[in-house]
PDBQT receptor file of N, H, CA, C and O in Angstrom, charges set to zero:
ATOM      1  N   MET A   1     -23.397   7.469  17.486  1.00  0.00    +0.000 N 
ATOM      2  CA  MET A   1     -22.670   6.458  17.014  1.00  0.00    +0.000 C 
ATOM      3  C   MET A   1     -21.869   7.530  15.924  1.00  0.00    +0.000 C 
ATOM      4  O   MET A   1     -22.445   8.034  14.959  1.00  0.00    +0.000 OA
ATOM      5  N   ASP A   2     -20.265   7.803  16.313  1.00  0.00    +0.000 N 
ATOM      6  H   ASP A   2     -19.797   7.394  17.097  1.00  0.00    +0.000 HD
ATOM      7  CA  ASP A   2     -19.845   8.573  15.410  1.00  0.00    +0.000 C 
ATOM      8  C   ASP A   2     -18.593   8.034  14.479  1.00  0.00    +0.000 C 
ATOM      9  O   ASP A   2     -17.471   7.744  14.893  1.00  0.00    +0.000 OA
ATOM     10  N   PHE A   3     -18.987   7.983  13.344  1.00  0.00    +0.000 N 
ATOM     11  H   PHE A   3     -19.899   8.218  13.008  1.00  0.00    +0.000 HD
ATOM     12  CA  PHE A   3     -18.048   7.659  12.214  1.00  0.00    +0.000 C 
ATOM     13  C   PHE A   3     -16.851   8.335  11.738  1.00  0.00    +0.000 C 
ATOM     14  O   PHE A   3     -16.275   8.194  10.660  1.00  0.00    +0.000 OA
ATOM     15  N   SER A   4     -16.584   9.059  12.675  1.00  0.00    +0.000 N 
ATOM     16  H   SER A   4     -17.052   9.174  13.552  1.00  0.00    +0.000 HD
ATOM     17  CA  SER A   4     -15.635  10.084  11.982  1.00  0.00    +0.000 C 
ATOM     18  C   SER A   4     -14.425   9.645  12.489  1.00  0.00    +0.000 C 
ATOM     19  O   SER A   4     -14.422   9.264  13.659  1.00  0.00    +0.000 OA
ATOM     20  N   LEU A   5     -12.635   9.602  11.379  1.00  0.00    +0.000 N 
ATOM     21  H   LEU A   5     -12.638   9.912  10.428  1.00  0.00    +0.000 HD
ATOM     22  CA  LEU A   5     -12.207   9.240  11.401  1.00  0.00    +0.000 C 
ATOM     23  C   LEU A   5     -11.173   9.404  12.103  1.00  0.00    +0.000 C 
ATOM     24  O   LEU A   5     -10.562  10.291  11.507  1.00  0.00    +0.000 OA
ATOM     25  N   THR A   6     -10.407   9.025  13.263  1.00  0.00    +0.000 N 
ATOM     26  H   THR A   6     -10.903   8.305  13.748  1.00  0.00    +0.000 HD
ATOM     27  CA  THR A   6      -9.638   8.944  14.040  1.00  0.00    +0.000 C 
ATOM     28  C   THR A   6      -8.303  10.067  13.685  1.00  0.00    +0.000 C 
ATOM     29  O   THR A   6      -8.201  10.266  12.474  1.00  0.00    +0.000 OA
ATOM     30  N   ASP A   7      -7.356  10.764  14.479  1.00  0.00    +0.000 N 
ATOM     31  H   ASP A   7      -7.439  10.602  15.463  1.00  0.00    +0.000 HD
ATOM     32  CA  ASP A   7      -6.481  11.150  13.782  1.00  0.00    +0.000 C 
ATOM     33  C   ASP A   7      -5.469  10.079  13.184  1.00  0.00    +0.000 C 
ATOM     34  O   ASP A   7      -4.806  10.516  12.243  1.00  0.00    +0.000 OA
ATOM     35  N   ASP A   8      -5.257   8.950  13.494  1.00  0.00    +0.000 N 
ATOM     36  H   ASP A   8      -5.796   8.594  14.258  1.00  0.00    +0.000 HD
ATOM     37  CA  ASP A   8      -4.047   7.921  13.181  1.00  0.00    +0.000 C 
ATOM     38  C   ASP A   8      -4.995   7.915  11.899  1.00  0.00    +0.000 C 
ATOM     39  O   ASP A   8      -4.857   9.034  11.405  1.00  0.00    +0.000 OA
ATOM     40  N   GLN A   9      -5.670   7.362  11.321  1.00  0.00    +0.000 N 
ATOM     41  H   GLN A   9      -5.783   6.453  11.722  1.00  0.00    +0.000 HD
ATOM     42  CA  GLN A   9      -6.450   7.063   9.834  1.00  0.00    +0.000 C 
ATOM     43  C   GLN A   9      -6.826   7.671   9.305  1.00  0.00    +0.000 C 
ATOM     44  O   GLN A   9      -7.467   7.308   8.319  1.00  0.00    +0.000 OA
ATOM     45  N   ILE A  10      -6.636   9.261   9.689  1.00  0.00    +0.000 N 
ATOM     46  H   ILE A  10      -6.115   9.556  10.490  1.00  0.00    +0.000 HD
ATOM     47  CA  ILE A  10      -7.113   9.943   8.361  1.00  0.00    +0.000 C 
ATOM     48  C   ILE A  10      -4.811  10.399   8.441  1.00  0.00    +0.000 C 
ATOM     49  O   ILE A  10      -4.216  10.399   7.364  1.00  0.00    +0.000 OA
ATOM     50  N   ALA A  11      -4.211  10.621   9.426  1.00  0.00    +0.000 N 
ATOM     51  H   ALA A  11      -4.694  10.621  10.301  1.00  0.00    +0.000 HD
ATOM     52  CA  ALA A  11      -3.036  10.441   8.645  1.00  0.00    +0.000 C 
ATOM     53  C   ALA A  11      -2.390   8.820   8.041  1.00  0.00    +0.000 C 
ATOM     54  O   ALA A  11      -1.214   8.644   7.724  1.00  0.00    +0.000 OA
ATOM     55  N   PHE A  12      -3.381   7.854   7.992  1.00  0.00    +0.000 N 
ATOM     56  H   PHE A  12      -4.336   7.996   8.250  1.00  0.00    +0.000 HD
ATOM     57  CA  PHE A  12      -3.121   6.736   7.235  1.00  0.00    +0.000 C 
ATOM     58  C   PHE A  12      -3.477   6.911   5.896  1.00  0.00    +0.000 C 
ATOM     59  O   PHE A  12      -2.887   6.411   4.938  1.00  0.00    +0.000 OA
ATOM     60  N   ARG A  13      -4.514   7.677   5.854  1.00  0.00    +0.000 N 
ATOM     61  H   ARG A  13      -4.993   8.083   6.632  1.00  0.00    +0.000 HD
ATOM     62  CA  ARG A  13      -5.438   7.092   4.350  1.00  0.00    +0.000 C 
ATOM     63  C   ARG A  13      -4.682   8.449   3.984  1.00  0.00    +0.000 C 
ATOM     64  O   ARG A  13      -4.304   8.464   2.813  1.00  0.00    +0.000 OA
ATOM     65  N   GLN A  14      -4.378   9.585   4.720  1.00  0.00    +0.000 N 
ATOM     66  H   GLN A  14      -4.685   9.572   5.672  1.00  0.00    +0.000 HD
ATOM     67  CA  GLN A  14      -2.677  10.704   3.904  1.00  0.00    +0.000 C 
ATOM     68  C   GLN A  14      -1.536   9.993   2.924  1.00  0.00    +0.000 C 
ATOM     69  O   GLN A  14      -1.541   9.960   1.693  1.00  0.00    +0.000 OA
ATOM     70  N   THR A  15      -0.547   9.428   3.853  1.00  0.00    +0.000 N 
ATOM     71  H   THR A  15      -0.543   9.454   4.853  1.00  0.00    +0.000 HD
ATOM     72  CA  THR A  15      -0.310   8.441   3.355  1.00  0.00    +0.000 C 
ATOM     73  C   THR A  15       0.068   7.969   2.819  1.00  0.00    +0.000 C 
ATOM     74  O   THR A  15       1.225   7.821   2.426  1.00  0.00    +0.000 OA
ATOM     75  N   ALA A  16      -1.909   7.099   2.413  1.00  0.00    +0.000 N 
ATOM     76  H   ALA A  16      -2.849   7.220   2.733  1.00  0.00    +0.000 HD
ATOM     77  CA  ALA A  16      -1.853   6.088   1.002  1.00  0.00    +0.000 C 
ATOM     78  C   ALA A  16      -2.150   6.780  -0.255  1.00  0.00    +0.000 C 
ATOM     79  O   ALA A  16      -2.146   6.229  -1.355  1.00  0.00    +0.000 OA
ATOM     80  N   ARG A  17      -2.428   8.115  -0.019  1.00  0.00    +0.000 N 
ATOM     81  H   ARG A  17      -2.430   8.563   0.875  1.00  0.00    +0.000 HD
ATOM     82  CA  ARG A  17      -3.397   8.919  -0.844  1.00  0.00    +0.000 C 
ATOM     83  C   ARG A  17      -1.875   9.374  -1.681  1.00  0.00    +0.000 C 
ATOM     84  O   ARG A  17      -1.746   9.074  -2.868  1.00  0.00    +0.000 OA
ATOM     85  N   GLN A  18      -0.545  10.267  -0.779  1.00  0.00    +0.000 N 
ATOM     86  H   GLN A  18      -0.651  10.511   0.185  1.00  0.00    +0.000 HD
ATOM     87  CA  GLN A  18       0.208  10.170  -1.191  1.00  0.00    +0.000 C 
ATOM     88  C   GLN A  18       1.165   9.019  -2.342  1.00  0.00    +0.000 C 
ATOM     89  O   GLN A  18       1.655   9.115  -3.467  1.00  0.00    +0.000 OA
ATOM     90  N   PHE A  19       1.070   8.097  -1.423  1.00  0.00    +0.000 N 
ATOM     91  H   PHE A  19       0.672   8.019  -0.509  1.00  0.00    +0.000 HD
ATOM     92  CA  PHE A  19       1.449   6.865  -2.223  1.00  0.00    +0.000 C 
ATOM     93  C   PHE A  19       1.535   6.685  -3.789  1.00  0.00    +0.000 C 
ATOM     94  O   PHE A  19       2.205   6.657  -4.821  1.00  0.00    +0.000 OA
ATOM     95  N   ALA A  20       0.117   6.569  -3.034  1.00  0.00    +0.000 N 
ATOM     96  H   ALA A  20      -0.428   6.591  -2.196  1.00  0.00    +0.000 HD
ATOM     97  CA  ALA A  20      -0.821   6.889  -4.681  1.00  0.00    +0.000 C 
ATOM     98  C   ALA A  20      -0.593   7.165  -5.849  1.00  0.00    +0.000 C 
ATOM     99  O   ALA A  20      -0.626   6.414  -6.824  1.00  0.00    +0.000 OA
ATOM    100  N   GLN A  21      -0.224   8.834  -5.767  1.00  0.00    +0.000 N 
ATOM    101  H   GLN A  21      -0.197   9.445  -4.975  1.00  0.00    +0.000 HD
ATOM    102  CA  GLN A  21      -0.360   8.954  -6.874  1.00  0.00    +0.000 C 
ATOM    103  C   GLN A  21       1.324   9.342  -6.627  1.00  0.00    +0.000 C 
ATOM    104  O   GLN A  21       1.578   9.781  -7.748  1.00  0.00    +0.000 OA
ATOM    105  N   LYS A  22       2.573   9.444  -5.878  1.00  0.00    +0.000 N 
ATOM    106  H   LYS A  22       2.367   9.088  -4.967  1.00  0.00    +0.000 HD
ATOM    107  CA  LYS A  22       3.726   9.404  -6.357  1.00  0.00    +0.000 C 
ATOM    108  C   LYS A  22       4.108   7.859  -7.112  1.00  0.00    +0.000 C 
ATOM    109  O   LYS A  22       4.687   7.716  -8.189  1.00  0.00    +0.000 OA
ATOM    110  N   GLU A  23       3.650   6.889  -6.292  1.00  0.00    +0.000 N 
ATOM    111  H   GLU A  23       3.180   7.005  -5.417  1.00  0.00    +0.000 HD
ATOM    112  CA  GLU A  23       4.451   5.262  -7.365  1.00  0.00    +0.000 C 
ATOM    113  C   GLU A  23       3.485   4.747  -7.666  1.00  0.00    +0.000 C 
ATOM    114  O   GLU A  23       3.568   3.670  -8.256  1.00  0.00    +0.000 OA
ATOM    115  N   LEU A  24       2.180   5.327  -7.372  1.00  0.00    +0.000 N 
ATOM    116  H   LEU A  24       2.112   6.202  -6.893  1.00  0.00    +0.000 HD
ATOM    117  CA  LEU A  24       1.193   3.788  -8.276  1.00  0.00    +0.000 C 
ATOM    118  C   LEU A  24       0.778   4.937  -9.963  1.00  0.00    +0.000 C 
ATOM    119  O   LEU A  24       1.064   4.487 -11.072  1.00  0.00    +0.000 OA
ATOM    120  N   LYS A  25       0.420   5.695  -9.878  1.00  0.00    +0.000 N 
ATOM    121  H   LYS A  25       0.188   6.061  -8.977  1.00  0.00    +0.000 HD
ATOM    122  CA  LYS A  25      -0.471   6.955 -10.358  1.00  0.00    +0.000 C 
ATOM    123  C   LYS A  25       0.101   6.717 -11.535  1.00  0.00    +0.000 C 
ATOM    124  O   LYS A  25      -0.342   5.882 -12.323  1.00  0.00    +0.000 OA
ATOM    125  N   PRO A  26       1.664   7.804 -11.857  1.00  0.00    +0.000 N 
ATOM    126  CA  PRO A  26       2.235   7.570 -13.138  1.00  0.00    +0.000 C 
ATOM    127  C   PRO A  26       2.843   6.116 -13.784  1.00  0.00    +0.000 C 
ATOM    128  O   PRO A  26       3.217   6.047 -14.955  1.00  0.00    +0.000 OA
ATOM    129  N   ASN A  27       2.869   5.354 -13.160  1.00  0.00    +0.000 N 
ATOM    130  H   ASN A  27       2.564   5.411 -12.210  1.00  0.00    +0.000 HD
ATOM    131  CA  ASN A  27       2.765   3.875 -13.919  1.00  0.00    +0.000 C 
ATOM    132  C   ASN A  27       2.110   2.935 -14.335  1.00  0.00    +0.000 C 
ATOM    133  O   ASN A  27       2.260   2.142 -15.265  1.00  0.00    +0.000 OA
ATOM    134  N   ALA A  28       1.154   3.125 -13.355  1.00  0.00    +0.000 N 
ATOM    135  H   ALA A  28       1.032   3.769 -12.600  1.00  0.00    +0.000 HD
ATOM    136  CA  ALA A  28      -0.226   1.885 -13.271  1.00  0.00    +0.000 C 
ATOM    137  C   ALA A  28      -1.003   1.193 -14.994  1.00  0.00    +0.000 C 
ATOM    138  O   ALA A  28      -1.195   0.069 -15.458  1.00  0.00    +0.000 OA
ATOM    139  N   ALA A  29      -1.255   2.674 -15.484  1.00  0.00    +0.000 N 
ATOM    140  H   ALA A  29      -1.100   3.587 -15.107  1.00  0.00    +0.000 HD
ATOM    141  CA  ALA A  29      -1.931   2.158 -17.471  1.00  0.00    +0.000 C 
ATOM    142  C   ALA A  29      -0.342   1.543 -17.950  1.00  0.00    +0.000 C 
ATOM    143  O   ALA A  29      -0.341   1.258 -19.148  1.00  0.00    +0.000 OA
ATOM    144  N   GLU A  30       0.663   1.350 -17.427  1.00  0.00    +0.000 N 
ATOM    145  H   GLU A  30       0.662   1.581 -16.455  1.00  0.00    +0.000 HD
ATOM    146  CA  GLU A  30       2.434   0.841 -18.555  1.00  0.00    +0.000 C 
ATOM    147  C   GLU A  30       2.118  -0.424 -18.202  1.00  0.00    +0.000 C 
ATOM    148  O   GLU A  30       1.821  -1.300 -19.014  1.00  0.00    +0.000 OA
ATOM    149  N   TRP A  31       2.207  -0.673 -16.100  1.00  0.00    +0.000 N 
ATOM    150  H   TRP A  31       2.448   0.039 -15.441  1.00  0.00    +0.000 HD
ATOM    151  CA  TRP A  31       2.580  -1.767 -15.911  1.00  0.00    +0.000 C 
ATOM    152  C   TRP A  31       1.109  -2.675 -16.375  1.00  0.00    +0.000 C 
ATOM    153  O   TRP A  31       1.282  -3.864 -16.642  1.00  0.00    +0.000 OA
ATOM    154  N   ASP A  32       0.162  -2.297 -16.434  1.00  0.00    +0.000 N 
ATOM    155  H   ASP A  32       0.022  -1.331 -16.216  1.00  0.00    +0.000 HD
ATOM    156  CA  ASP A  32      -0.896  -3.148 -16.524  1.00  0.00    +0.000 C 
ATOM    157  C   ASP A  32      -1.026  -3.457 -17.990  1.00  0.00    +0.000 C 
ATOM    158  O   ASP A  32      -1.441  -4.582 -18.270  1.00  0.00    +0.000 OA
ATOM    159  N   ARG A  33      -0.640  -2.358 -19.287  1.00  0.00    +0.000 N 
ATOM    160  H   ARG A  33      -0.304  -1.444 -19.060  1.00  0.00    +0.000 HD
ATOM    161  CA  ARG A  33      -0.216  -2.897 -20.118  1.00  0.00    +0.000 C 
ATOM    162  C   ARG A  33       0.803  -4.174 -20.755  1.00  0.00    +0.000 C 
ATOM    163  O   ARG A  33       0.345  -5.188 -21.281  1.00  0.00    +0.000 OA
ATOM    164  N   THR A  34       2.174  -3.901 -20.595  1.00  0.00    +0.000 N 
ATOM    165  H   THR A  34       2.546  -3.077 -20.167  1.00  0.00    +0.000 HD
ATOM    166  CA  THR A  34       3.130  -5.117 -20.421  1.00  0.00    +0.000 C 
ATOM    167  C   THR A  34       2.931  -6.209 -18.998  1.00  0.00    +0.000 C 
ATOM    168  O   THR A  34       3.974  -6.827 -18.785  1.00  0.00    +0.000 OA
ATOM    169  N   SER A  35       2.178  -6.431 -18.344  1.00  0.00    +0.000 N 
ATOM    170  H   SER A  35       1.331  -5.929 -18.517  1.00  0.00    +0.000 HD
ATOM    171  CA  SER A  35       1.978  -7.182 -17.578  1.00  0.00    +0.000 C 
ATOM    172  C   SER A  35       2.967  -7.095 -15.721  1.00  0.00    +0.000 C 
ATOM    173  O   SER A  35       3.048  -7.616 -14.609  1.00  0.00    +0.000 OA
ATOM    174  N   HIS A  36       3.369  -6.269 -16.401  1.00  0.00    +0.000 N 
ATOM    175  H   HIS A  36       3.303  -5.846 -17.305  1.00  0.00    +0.000 HD
ATOM    176  CA  HIS A  36       4.346  -5.686 -14.779  1.00  0.00    +0.000 C 
ATOM    177  C   HIS A  36       4.449  -6.229 -13.272  1.00  0.00    +0.000 C 
ATOM    178  O   HIS A  36       3.379  -5.904 -12.758  1.00  0.00    +0.000 OA
ATOM    179  N   PHE A  37       4.972  -6.680 -12.636  1.00  0.00    +0.000 N 
ATOM    180  H   PHE A  37       5.841  -6.944 -13.054  1.00  0.00    +0.000 HD
ATOM    181  CA  PHE A  37       4.405  -6.748 -11.378  1.00  0.00    +0.000 C 
ATOM    182  C   PHE A  37       6.111  -5.853 -10.831  1.00  0.00    +0.000 C 
ATOM    183  O   PHE A  37       7.268  -6.267 -10.757  1.00  0.00    +0.000 OA
ATOM    184  N   PRO A  38       5.760  -5.124 -10.678  1.00  0.00    +0.000 N 
ATOM    185  CA  PRO A  38       6.292  -4.112  -9.743  1.00  0.00    +0.000 C 
ATOM    186  C   PRO A  38       7.138  -4.146  -8.582  1.00  0.00    +0.000 C 
ATOM    187  O   PRO A  38       7.548  -3.015  -8.320  1.00  0.00    +0.000 OA
ATOM    188  N   VAL A  39       7.549  -5.035  -7.789  1.00  0.00    +0.000 N 
ATOM    189  H   VAL A  39       7.215  -5.953  -8.002  1.00  0.00    +0.000 HD
ATOM    190  CA  VAL A  39       8.401  -5.726  -6.588  1.00  0.00    +0.000 C 
ATOM    191  C   VAL A  39       9.089  -4.939  -6.485  1.00  0.00    +0.000 C 
ATOM    192  O   VAL A  39      10.094  -5.619  -6.688  1.00  0.00    +0.000 OA
ATOM    193  N   ASP A  40       9.511  -3.842  -6.303  1.00  0.00    +0.000 N 
ATOM    194  H   ASP A  40       8.694  -3.289  -6.138  1.00  0.00    +0.000 HD
ATOM    195  CA  ASP A  40      10.707  -2.715  -5.520  1.00  0.00    +0.000 C 
ATOM    196  C   ASP A  40       9.286  -1.356  -5.079  1.00  0.00    +0.000 C 
ATOM    197  O   ASP A  40       9.184  -0.607  -4.107  1.00  0.00    +0.000 OA
ATOM    198  N   VAL A  41       8.302  -1.569  -6.442  1.00  0.00    +0.000 N 
ATOM    199  H   VAL A  41       8.385  -2.177  -7.232  1.00  0.00    +0.000 HD
ATOM    200  CA  VAL A  41       7.284  -0.675  -5.820  1.00  0.00    +0.000 C 
ATOM    201  C   VAL A  41       6.299  -1.120  -4.856  1.00  0.00    +0.000 C 
ATOM    202  O   VAL A  41       5.728  -0.200  -4.271  1.00  0.00    +0.000 OA
ATOM    203  N   ILE A  42       5.870  -2.583  -4.465  1.00  0.00    +0.000 N 
ATOM    204  H   ILE A  42       6.334  -3.330  -4.940  1.00  0.00    +0.000 HD
ATOM    205  CA  ILE A  42       4.988  -3.674  -4.100  1.00  0.00    +0.000 C 
ATOM    206  C   ILE A  42       6.159  -3.118  -2.762  1.00  0.00    +0.000 C 
ATOM    207  O   ILE A  42       5.681  -2.127  -2.211  1.00  0.00    +0.000 OA
ATOM    208  N   LYS A  43       7.462  -3.511  -2.184  1.00  0.00    +0.000 N 
ATOM    209  H   LYS A  43       7.850  -4.317  -2.631  1.00  0.00    +0.000 HD
ATOM    210  CA  LYS A  43       8.479  -3.462  -1.069  1.00  0.00    +0.000 C 
ATOM    211  C   LYS A  43       7.705  -1.889  -0.548  1.00  0.00    +0.000 C 
ATOM    212  O   LYS A  43       6.782  -1.815   0.263  1.00  0.00    +0.000 OA
ATOM    213  N   LYS A  44       8.135  -1.127  -1.010  1.00  0.00    +0.000 N 
ATOM    214  H   LYS A  44       8.884  -1.187  -1.669  1.00  0.00    +0.000 HD
ATOM    215  CA  LYS A  44       8.134  -0.166  -0.534  1.00  0.00    +0.000 C 
ATOM    216  C   LYS A  44       6.522  -0.155   0.224  1.00  0.00    +0.000 C 
ATOM    217  O   LYS A  44       6.468   0.063   1.435  1.00  0.00    +0.000 OA
ATOM    218  N   SER A  45       5.326  -0.384  -0.511  1.00  0.00    +0.000 N 
ATOM    219  H   SER A  45       5.370  -0.561  -1.494  1.00  0.00    +0.000 HD
ATOM    220  CA  SER A  45       4.598  -0.614   0.232  1.00  0.00    +0.000 C 
ATOM    221  C   SER A  45       4.170  -0.779   1.465  1.00  0.00    +0.000 C 
ATOM    222  O   SER A  45       3.575  -0.158   2.345  1.00  0.00    +0.000 OA
ATOM    223  N   GLY A  46       4.876  -2.275   1.172  1.00  0.00    +0.000 N 
ATOM    224  H   GLY A  46       5.360  -2.780   0.457  1.00  0.00    +0.000 HD
ATOM    225  CA  GLY A  46       4.889  -3.046   2.738  1.00  0.00    +0.000 C 
ATOM    226  C   GLY A  46       6.229  -2.079   4.026  1.00  0.00    +0.000 C 
ATOM    227  O   GLY A  46       6.364  -2.392   5.209  1.00  0.00    +0.000 OA
ATOM    228  N   GLU A  47       6.725  -1.360   3.572  1.00  0.00    +0.000 N 
ATOM    229  H   GLU A  47       6.616  -1.106   2.612  1.00  0.00    +0.000 HD
ATOM    230  CA  GLU A  47       7.965  -0.691   4.293  1.00  0.00    +0.000 C 
ATOM    231  C   GLU A  47       6.404   0.663   5.100  1.00  0.00    +0.000 C 
ATOM    232  O   GLU A  47       6.430   1.073   6.260  1.00  0.00    +0.000 OA
ATOM    233  N   LEU A  48       5.656   0.911   4.396  1.00  0.00    +0.000 N 
ATOM    234  H   LEU A  48       5.635   0.577   3.453  1.00  0.00    +0.000 HD
ATOM    235  CA  LEU A  48       4.774   1.638   4.691  1.00  0.00    +0.000 C 
ATOM    236  C   LEU A  48       3.733   1.138   5.752  1.00  0.00    +0.000 C 
ATOM    237  O   LEU A  48       3.014   1.799   6.502  1.00  0.00    +0.000 OA
ATOM    238  N   GLY A  49       3.826   0.139   5.641  1.00  0.00    +0.000 N 
ATOM    239  H   GLY A  49       4.410  -0.398   5.032  1.00  0.00    +0.000 HD
ATOM    240  CA  GLY A  49       2.566  -0.813   6.407  1.00  0.00    +0.000 C 
ATOM    241  C   GLY A  49       1.596  -1.384   5.874  1.00  0.00    +0.000 C 
ATOM    242  O   GLY A  49       0.762  -1.860   6.644  1.00  0.00    +0.000 OA
ATOM    243  N   PHE A  50       1.412  -1.508   4.617  1.00  0.00    +0.000 N 
ATOM    244  H   PHE A  50       2.089  -1.122   3.991  1.00  0.00    +0.000 HD
ATOM    245  CA  PHE A  50       0.638  -1.617   3.651  1.00  0.00    +0.000 C 
ATOM    246  C   PHE A  50       1.043  -3.024   3.352  1.00  0.00    +0.000 C 
ATOM    247  O   PHE A  50       2.029  -3.716   3.603  1.00  0.00    +0.000 OA
ATOM    248  N   LEU A  51      -0.680  -3.270   2.390  1.00  0.00    +0.000 N 
ATOM    249  H   LEU A  51      -1.482  -2.707   2.186  1.00  0.00    +0.000 HD
ATOM    250  CA  LEU A  51      -0.503  -5.242   2.508  1.00  0.00    +0.000 C 
ATOM    251  C   LEU A  51      -0.047  -5.888   3.443  1.00  0.00    +0.000 C 
ATOM    252  O   LEU A  51       0.705  -6.842   3.247  1.00  0.00    +0.000 OA
ATOM    253  N   GLY A  52      -0.390  -5.519   4.561  1.00  0.00    +0.000 N 
ATOM    254  H   GLY A  52      -1.001  -4.743   4.720  1.00  0.00    +0.000 HD
ATOM    255  CA  GLY A  52      -0.472  -6.656   5.746  1.00  0.00    +0.000 C 
ATOM    256  C   GLY A  52      -0.517  -7.948   5.740  1.00  0.00    +0.000 C 
ATOM    257  O   GLY A  52      -1.658  -8.205   5.355  1.00  0.00    +0.000 OA
ATOM    258  N   LEU A  53       0.144  -9.113   5.972  1.00  0.00    +0.000 N 
ATOM    259  H   LEU A  53       1.070  -8.904   6.285  1.00  0.00    +0.000 HD
ATOM    260  CA  LEU A  53      -0.864 -10.095   5.955  1.00  0.00    +0.000 C 
ATOM    261  C   LEU A  53      -0.619 -10.803   7.129  1.00  0.00    +0.000 C 
ATOM    262  O   LEU A  53       0.391 -10.504   7.765  1.00  0.00    +0.000 OA
ATOM    263  N   TYR A  54      -1.234 -11.545   7.470  1.00  0.00    +0.000 N 
ATOM    264  H   TYR A  54      -2.054 -11.788   6.953  1.00  0.00    +0.000 HD
ATOM    265  CA  TYR A  54      -0.699 -12.589   8.624  1.00  0.00    +0.000 C 
ATOM    266  C   TYR A  54      -0.832 -13.992   8.336  1.00  0.00    +0.000 C 
ATOM    267  O   TYR A  54      -1.891 -14.402   7.862  1.00  0.00    +0.000 OA
ATOM    268  N   THR A  55       0.247 -14.873   8.600  1.00  0.00    +0.000 N 
ATOM    269  H   THR A  55       1.108 -14.540   8.986  1.00  0.00    +0.000 HD
ATOM    270  CA  THR A  55       0.670 -15.703   8.820  1.00  0.00    +0.000 C 
ATOM    271  C   THR A  55       1.184 -16.226   9.666  1.00  0.00    +0.000 C 
ATOM    272  O   THR A  55       1.957 -15.652  10.433  1.00  0.00    +0.000 OA
ATOM    273  N   ASN A  56       0.768 -17.887   9.751  1.00  0.00    +0.000 N 
ATOM    274  H   ASN A  56       0.140 -18.353   9.128  1.00  0.00    +0.000 HD
ATOM    275  CA  ASN A  56       1.238 -18.594  10.997  1.00  0.00    +0.000 C 
ATOM    276  C   ASN A  56       2.480 -18.220  11.649  1.00  0.00    +0.000 C 
ATOM    277  O   ASN A  56       3.216 -17.765  10.773  1.00  0.00    +0.000 OA
ATOM    278  N   PRO A  57       3.075 -18.201  12.816  1.00  0.00    +0.000 N 
ATOM    279  CA  PRO A  57       4.649 -17.592  13.596  1.00  0.00    +0.000 C 
ATOM    280  C   PRO A  57       5.082 -19.165  12.960  1.00  0.00    +0.000 C 
ATOM    281  O   PRO A  57       6.015 -19.300  12.169  1.00  0.00    +0.000 OA
ATOM    282  N   GLU A  58       4.187 -20.376  13.481  1.00  0.00    +0.000 N 
ATOM    283  H   GLU A  58       3.429 -20.266  14.124  1.00  0.00    +0.000 HD
ATOM    284  CA  GLU A  58       5.391 -21.809  12.416  1.00  0.00    +0.000 C 
ATOM    285  C   GLU A  58       6.062 -21.649  11.346  1.00  0.00    +0.000 C 
ATOM    286  O   GLU A  58       7.051 -22.298  11.003  1.00  0.00    +0.000 OA
ATOM    287  N   TYR A  59       5.515 -20.725  10.747  1.00  0.00    +0.000 N 
ATOM    288  H   TYR A  59       4.712 -20.198  11.026  1.00  0.00    +0.000 HD
ATOM    289  CA  TYR A  59       6.242 -20.385   8.976  1.00  0.00    +0.000 C 
ATOM    290  C   TYR A  59       6.974 -19.226   8.768  1.00  0.00    +0.000 C 
ATOM    291  O   TYR A  59       7.139 -18.611   7.715  1.00  0.00    +0.000 OA
ATOM    292  N   ASP A  60       7.614 -18.869  10.457  1.00  0.00    +0.000 N 
ATOM    293  H   ASP A  60       7.480 -19.369  11.313  1.00  0.00    +0.000 HD
ATOM    294  CA  ASP A  60       8.972 -18.190  10.756  1.00  0.00    +0.000 C 
ATOM    295  C   ASP A  60       8.839 -16.645   8.975  1.00  0.00    +0.000 C 
ATOM    296  O   ASP A  60       9.635 -16.377   8.075  1.00  0.00    +0.000 OA
ATOM    297  N   ALA A  61       7.602 -16.167   9.287  1.00  0.00    +0.000 N 
ATOM    298  H   ALA A  61       6.956 -16.384  10.018  1.00  0.00    +0.000 HD
ATOM    299  CA  ALA A  61       7.649 -15.001   8.490  1.00  0.00    +0.000 C 
ATOM    300  C   ALA A  61       7.416 -14.038   8.444  1.00  0.00    +0.000 C 
ATOM    301  O   ALA A  61       7.692 -13.384   7.438  1.00  0.00    +0.000 OA
TER     302      ALA A  61
């Protein structure tokens, strides 16, 4: 059995790492301290394909 990552998985991991380093790491401590929920950053993460949620099509989401 081969547990190596595919090229797509490696690229996804690299994108996630870059996003976290740029958008999350510099602000995470302050957001925790002030109980801030960074909606704009969460939206950016969704645009990159993170935070995927599955919803029932009847909810038109």
